[in-house]
C-alpha positions as CSV (number, residue, x, y, z in Angstrom):
1,L,-40.2,27.4,107.7
2,T,-43.8,27.3,107.5
3,T,-46.0,29.6,109.2
4,G,-46.1,29.0,113.0
5,C,-42.8,27.2,112.9
6,E,-40.7,28.4,115.8
7,C,-36.9,28.2,116.2
8,P,-35.6,27.7,119.7
9,V,-34.5,31.1,121.2
10,D,-30.9,29.9,122.1
11,V,-30.3,28.2,118.7
12,K,-26.7,28.5,117.8
13,P,-25.9,30.9,114.9
14,E,-24.0,28.1,112.9
15,N,-27.0,25.7,113.2
16,L,-29.4,28.5,111.8
17,R,-27.1,29.1,109.1
18,A,-27.0,25.3,108.3
19,M,-30.9,25.2,108.3
20,V,-31.1,28.2,106.2
21,E,-28.6,26.8,103.4
22,T,-30.4,23.3,103.6
23,G,-33.7,25.1,103.0
24,K,-32.3,27.0,100.0
25,N,-30.7,24.2,98.3
26,Y,-33.6,21.7,98.8
27,K,-35.2,21.0,95.6
28,G,-37.9,18.4,96.7
29,K,-38.5,15.0,95.2
30,S,-38.8,15.0,91.4
31,T,-41.7,13.4,89.7
32,K,-41.9,12.3,86.1
33,T,-44.9,12.2,84.0
34,K,-45.2,10.2,80.7
35,A,-46.4,12.3,77.8
36,K,-49.2,10.5,76.1
37,T,-49.2,12.9,72.7
38,D,-47.3,15.4,71.1
39,D,-49.2,18.1,72.4
40,S,-48.5,17.0,75.9
41,K,-44.7,16.9,75.4
42,E,-44.7,20.5,74.1
43,Q,-46.8,21.3,77.2
44,S,-44.2,19.6,79.4
45,V,-41.3,21.4,77.8
46,A,-43.2,24.7,78.1
47,Q,-43.5,23.9,81.8
48,K,-39.8,23.4,82.2
49,A,-39.1,26.8,81.1
50,P,-38.1,29.3,83.8
51,A,-41.0,31.7,84.9
52,K,-40.2,35.3,84.3
53,S,-39.9,37.3,87.4
54,T,-42.4,40.0,87.8
55,V,-40.4,41.6,91.1
56,T,-37.4,43.9,90.7
57,V,-34.9,43.2,93.4
58,K,-32.6,46.2,94.0
59,E,-28.9,45.3,93.8
60,M,-26.9,44.5,96.9
61,P,-25.5,47.9,98.5
62,K,-21.8,48.8,97.7
63,G,-20.4,49.2,101.2
64,E,-18.6,45.9,102.7
65,I,-20.6,46.0,105.8
66,S,-24.1,46.6,104.1
67,R,-23.2,43.9,101.5
68,S,-22.1,41.4,104.0
69,L,-25.1,41.9,106.2
70,G,-27.5,41.7,103.1
71,E,-25.8,38.5,102.0
72,L,-26.0,37.2,105.6
73,D,-22.3,36.6,106.1
74,F,-22.6,36.2,110.0
75,D,-18.7,36.0,110.6
76,K,-17.7,38.7,108.4
77,V,-19.9,41.6,109.5
78,G,-18.4,41.7,112.9
79,G,-14.9,41.7,111.8
80,L,-15.8,44.4,109.4
81,I,-17.4,46.7,112.1
82,K,-14.4,46.5,114.3
83,K,-11.9,47.1,111.3
84,A,-14.2,50.2,110.7
85,M,-14.1,51.5,114.3
86,D,-10.5,50.8,114.6
87,G,-9.9,52.9,111.5
88,G,-11.8,55.9,113.0
89,E,-15.1,55.5,111.0
90,E,-18.0,57.4,112.4
91,P,-20.5,55.0,114.2
92,F,-23.5,56.6,112.8
93,S,-21.7,56.1,109.4
94,I,-21.6,52.2,110.3
95,L,-25.1,52.2,111.5
96,N,-26.2,53.5,108.2
97,E,-24.6,50.8,106.5
98,L,-26.3,48.2,108.8
99,R,-29.7,49.8,107.8
100,L,-28.7,49.5,104.2
101,G,-27.9,45.8,104.8
102,M,-31.1,45.1,106.5
103,D,-33.1,47.0,103.7
104,A,-31.4,44.7,101.1
105,V,-32.6,41.6,103.2
106,G,-36.0,43.1,103.3
107,E,-36.3,43.6,99.5
108,R,-35.4,40.0,99.0
109,Y,-37.8,38.9,101.7
110,S,-40.5,40.8,100.0
111,S,-39.5,39.5,96.5
112,G,-39.4,36.0,97.8
113,E,-35.8,35.4,97.4
114,Y,-35.3,35.2,101.1
115,F,-37.7,33.4,103.4
116,L,-38.3,33.4,107.1
117,G,-35.2,31.6,107.9
118,E,-33.0,34.2,106.4
119,L,-34.9,37.1,108.1
120,I,-34.5,35.5,111.5
121,L,-30.8,35.1,110.5
122,S,-30.3,38.6,109.7
123,A,-32.1,39.9,112.9
124,E,-29.5,37.8,114.8
125,I,-26.6,39.4,112.8
126,F,-27.8,42.8,113.3
127,K,-28.3,42.2,117.0
128,E,-24.7,41.3,117.3
129,A,-23.5,44.0,115.2
130,M,-25.3,46.6,117.4
131,E,-23.9,45.2,120.6
132,L,-20.6,46.1,119.0
133,L,-21.6,49.5,117.7
134,E,-23.9,50.9,120.6
135,P,-21.3,51.6,123.2
136,H,-19.7,54.1,120.6
137,L,-23.1,55.8,119.5
138,G,-23.1,58.0,122.7
139,A,-25.9,59.8,124.1
140,N,-27.1,61.0,120.8
141,K,-28.1,57.9,119.5
142,D,-31.7,58.6,119.5
143,A,-31.2,62.3,118.4
144,D,-32.9,61.6,114.8
145,S,-35.3,59.1,116.2
146,L,-38.8,58.8,114.3
147,G,-40.3,58.4,117.6
148,D,-41.7,55.7,120.2
149,V,-43.1,52.5,119.3
150,V,-44.7,49.8,121.8
151,I,-44.6,46.5,120.3
152,G,-45.7,43.0,121.9
153,T,-47.7,39.9,121.6
154,T,-51.0,40.2,123.7
155,K,-52.5,37.5,126.2
156,G,-52.8,34.1,125.0
157,D,-49.8,33.8,122.7
158,I,-46.1,33.3,123.7
159,H,-44.7,33.3,120.1
160,D,-41.9,36.1,119.8
161,I,-40.3,35.4,116.5
162,G,-42.2,37.6,114.4
163,K,-42.5,40.3,117.2
164,D,-38.7,40.2,117.5
165,I,-38.0,40.6,113.8
166,V,-40.4,43.5,113.4
167,A,-39.0,45.0,116.3
168,T,-35.5,44.9,114.9
169,L,-36.8,46.5,111.9
170,F,-38.2,49.4,113.8
171,R,-35.1,49.9,115.4
172,V,-33.2,49.7,111.9
173,A,-35.7,52.4,110.7
174,G,-34.8,54.7,113.5
175,F,-37.6,54.3,116.1
176,I,-37.2,53.8,119.9
177,V,-38.7,50.5,120.4
178,H,-40.4,49.4,123.7
179,D,-41.0,45.7,123.6
180,V,-43.4,44.5,126.4
181,G,-42.8,41.0,125.4
182,V,-45.3,38.2,125.0
183,D,-48.6,37.0,126.5
184,V,-49.1,40.6,127.7
185,E,-52.3,41.5,129.3
186,P,-54.1,44.2,127.4
187,K,-54.1,46.6,130.5
188,V,-50.2,46.4,130.7
189,F,-49.8,46.9,127.1
190,A,-51.9,50.0,127.3
191,D,-49.9,51.3,130.4
192,K,-46.8,51.3,128.3
193,V,-48.5,53.2,125.6
194,A,-49.6,55.8,128.2
195,E,-46.2,55.9,129.8
196,T,-44.3,56.4,126.5
197,D,-46.8,58.4,124.5
198,A,-45.9,56.3,121.6
199,K,-47.6,57.2,118.6
200,I,-47.3,53.5,116.9
201,V,-48.8,50.4,118.8
202,A,-47.9,47.1,117.2
203,M,-49.4,43.6,118.1
204,S,-48.3,40.2,116.9
205,A,-50.4,37.1,116.7
206,L,-49.5,33.5,115.6
207,I,-52.7,31.9,117.2
208,T,-56.3,33.1,116.5
209,P,-57.2,33.2,120.3
210,T,-55.1,36.2,120.8
211,F,-57.5,38.0,118.5
212,G,-59.7,38.7,121.7
213,S,-56.9,40.4,123.8
214,M,-55.9,42.3,120.7
215,K,-59.4,43.7,120.6
216,E,-59.5,44.3,124.2
217,L,-56.3,46.4,124.1
218,V,-57.9,48.7,121.4
219,E,-61.0,49.1,123.5
220,I,-58.9,50.0,126.5
221,L,-57.1,52.7,124.5
222,V,-60.4,54.1,123.4
223,E,-61.5,54.2,127.1
224,R,-58.4,56.1,128.2
225,N,-58.6,58.6,125.4
226,L,-55.4,56.9,124.0
227,R,-56.6,55.9,120.6
228,D,-56.8,59.3,118.8
229,D,-53.6,60.1,116.7
230,R,-52.2,56.7,117.0
231,Y,-51.5,54.0,114.7
232,V,-52.4,50.5,115.6
233,I,-51.2,47.8,113.5
234,I,-51.2,44.0,113.5
235,G,-49.5,41.1,111.9
236,G,-48.7,37.4,111.9
237,G,-49.7,34.3,110.3
238,P,-53.3,33.8,111.1
239,T,-54.4,37.7,110.9
240,T,-56.3,39.0,107.9
241,M,-57.8,42.3,106.8
242,D,-61.0,40.9,108.4
243,V,-59.0,40.4,111.8
244,R,-57.7,44.0,111.4
245,D,-61.5,45.3,111.3
246,Y,-62.4,43.0,114.0
247,V,-59.8,44.2,116.3
248,G,-60.1,47.9,115.3
249,A,-56.6,48.4,114.2
250,D,-55.6,50.8,111.6
251,G,-53.1,48.6,109.5
252,W,-52.5,45.1,108.8
253,T,-49.7,43.3,106.9
254,L,-47.7,40.0,106.8
255,D,-44.6,41.7,105.5
256,P,-42.5,43.0,108.3
257,R,-40.7,45.6,106.3
258,L,-44.0,47.0,104.6
259,G,-45.5,47.2,108.1
260,V,-42.7,49.4,109.3
261,D,-43.0,51.5,106.2
262,M,-46.7,52.1,106.9
263,C,-46.1,53.4,110.4
264,I,-43.4,55.9,108.8
265,D,-46.1,56.8,106.4
266,F,-48.5,57.6,109.1
267,L,-46.1,59.8,111.0
268,K,-45.5,61.7,107.7
269,G,-49.2,62.1,107.3
270,E,-49.2,59.9,104.2
271,S,-51.9,57.4,105.5
């Protein structure tokens, strides 16, 4: 998937899996060039040598549930969760397994082994897994929460894939997520920040006209004395460091997992 390419929100899991597998296996059209000299032949051979990876990727987790999620085995994860619950496994232990699996997906996305399609699929698997698990977590499911985060796409942009992925990763990390949706008026966004007293404000954009409403939201937070002691982070295909500065945000990244880590560092006083 290229930046800005959006899957239908109701895409069937089996269709998404097929798309991911097709993308992984596609090698592109081969091209042949004729070597004119011995030097060019040697250069051609050198080009065929596999490039050495400069990124170290952690091994998949040991647990069956976390490994299956990390390997994007859609059908297996649900069955393993049901089996674990029937066997008396603690719900929070299963939740930790899911977190480890999503962490493995994040590692592979950051390293370039997984792409946007895999990240979307992992979010869908995690969502369905949580639907099975949440009824068993009880009233204490937010006891160890890292805090509240308000996330959304501001006025002028109706894309939600990036937002949904980051929202999922926030939940995995232990945040209470307030998703205000897409094409949201800055005032409404700010109202939710005031209501929840969230310390993290996350905005997504996939088209440049949205930058103006993102800037407006930050200005409203300043006007309402809601800007201090809060971390505003932005992301999305067209965003850059310059856009971060224009908007008045604190953080920017195109890596969802890194974005969540940046927010955690802020809460720990490390940023």
